[in-house]
N, C-alpha and C positions, 0 to 999 in steps of 0.2 A: 214144833210148837206153832200153832196158828193164832193164838190169842196175843193181842198187843197190850192187854191189861191182865196182870197176873200178880199174885201174892209173892212178895220177896221171900225166897227160901231162907230158913234159919241160918244156914252156913254163911250167908252174906252179911250177917250182923257181927262177924268177926273181922277185926282190922286186917287189911291187906288181902282178904279173900276176894276172889272174883269168879264169875260164872258167865258163860256165853249162852245167848239165846238167839233163835232165828225163826223166821216165819214169813207169812204173807199177809198183806192188808188190802182188802178190796176197797178202793177209794171211789170208784165211779167217776166223779167229776171233781175238779179242784179249781177254784177261782183264784186267779192271780191278776189283780187289777181288772182291766176290761176283757181279759182273755180267760177262756175256759179250757182247761186241759182235761180231756176225757181218757180214762184208763179202761181199756177193754179187758185187760188182764190184771190180776192182783200185783201189787208192788212187793218185791222181795226185800226183806230187811234182815240184818243181823247186828247184834250189839254185844258188847262185853260190859258187864256191870261189876264195878270194883268198889270195895269199901275202903275209903280213905281215912277212916278213923271217926270223923264226925259227919260224913256224908257218903252217898252212893254216887259214883261217877259213871255215867253212861256214855259209851263211845261206840260208834259203829257206822253202818252205811245203809242207805235205802236206794233201790234201783227199780225203775219202771219205764215203760214206753207209753207216751200219751199222744193223742191226736189233738191238734190245735189249728185254728185258722191263721193263715199268713196275714200279717198286718198290711201288706201291700196289695196282694191279688185276691185275698179272702178265700183261697183254696185251702182245704184241709191237708195237713201233712203230719208226719210222725216225728216226734222228738224224744230222744233218750234223756232221762233225767237221772243223774247219779249224785246223791247228796250225802253229806256227812252228818250222821245223827250224833247230837251232843246234848247231855243233860246233867244237872247237878242237883241232887236231892238231899237236903239236910236231914239227918236222922232224928233230930229233936228240935222242936220249935222253941225250946227254952234257951238253946245255945245262941251265941252271938252270930250275926250274919258275917259271911266272909268279907274281910276288909277290901279285897281287890275286886269285888263283884258288886254290880248294881242290883237292886231289888228284883228286877225282871230277868236276871241271869241265873236264878236258882229257884227251887221250890222246896217246900218242906214235905217229907214223906208223911202221909196221913197215919192216924192211929190204926187204920185197918191194914196197913203195910202193903197196900196195893200200888203197884207201879204201872202207870199208863203211858205207853210209848207212842200212841197215836199222834198227839200234838208234836212230839219231837220228830216223827217221821214226816209229817206234813210240812213242818218248818224246814226240814232238810231239803225237801223237794222244791218248795217255793223259792228258796235261796238260789237254786240252780235253774229255775225257769227263766228263759230269756226275757228281758224287758220289752223287746220288740221282736216277737217271733216271726222269722222269715223262712219261707220254704227253701230259699237259696239266697246267697249273698247278692247275686245280680238280678234278683226278681225285678221285673219291669213294672209290675203293678197293674193298675187299671187306668184306662184312658179317662182323663178328667172331663172330656166332652161326652162320650157315648157310653162309658163304663165297660168297654171290651177289655178282656184280659190280654195285655200286651205281651205276655209270655207265649201266647199262641200265634203271634204274628202281628203285623200292623193292622190297625182298624181302618174303617172307611174314612174316619176323620183325617187320616194322614194324607189323603188325596187332595185336601184343601190347599190353596196357595199359601206358601210360606213367605208372606210379604212383611213379616215382623210386626204386623198390627195386632193389637189385642182383639180377641174375638169372643163372642158370647157362645153359649152352649149349642145354639142352632147354626153356628157358622157365620153369622152376620158380623160385620165389623162393629166393635163396641162403640157406642157414642162417645166414650172417653178417649178414643184413638186420636181425636183432634188435639188432645193435650200432650201427646207424645213428643212433639217437637217444640213445645212451649218453652221460651227462654225466660227464666225468672231472674235473670241478671245477676246471678251468683258467680 
């Protein structure tokens, strides 16, 4: 099954019944804060939908490989995202809301009986996206002076004298270097 939006089959309106569904979702790009995760292949997903009596419980997983820019060196790299798909759909909008859930933790199944899994799949992947994507834990990043990728070796800036004085981007000693030894009497 490739559709992430489908009509709930009649057998799922019987308490304790469940059915499994699987497929793929072509996401293209996914925005997570300042980062853009680009999927060249569709995301694989599978879920089990269970009737709990007054709601449909959706549980499963979503898995895909995305390309994103490293936060330190800006080089693109691939990251595997494996998220847990979860959803809770009340069968009737007339019934009471679950006592242990906030309003944003469940939805009401529409009169058309269409279940849309796309928002659940996207949420599952976003939860797994790193807050700060790094191509590797010890990524050296970019030189603050010349912008060279320090993962590829030292840059020309490293040949400058290391006299401990603050320097400007062109290598000259900062005019604020005179304040370095200032005694403020503390």
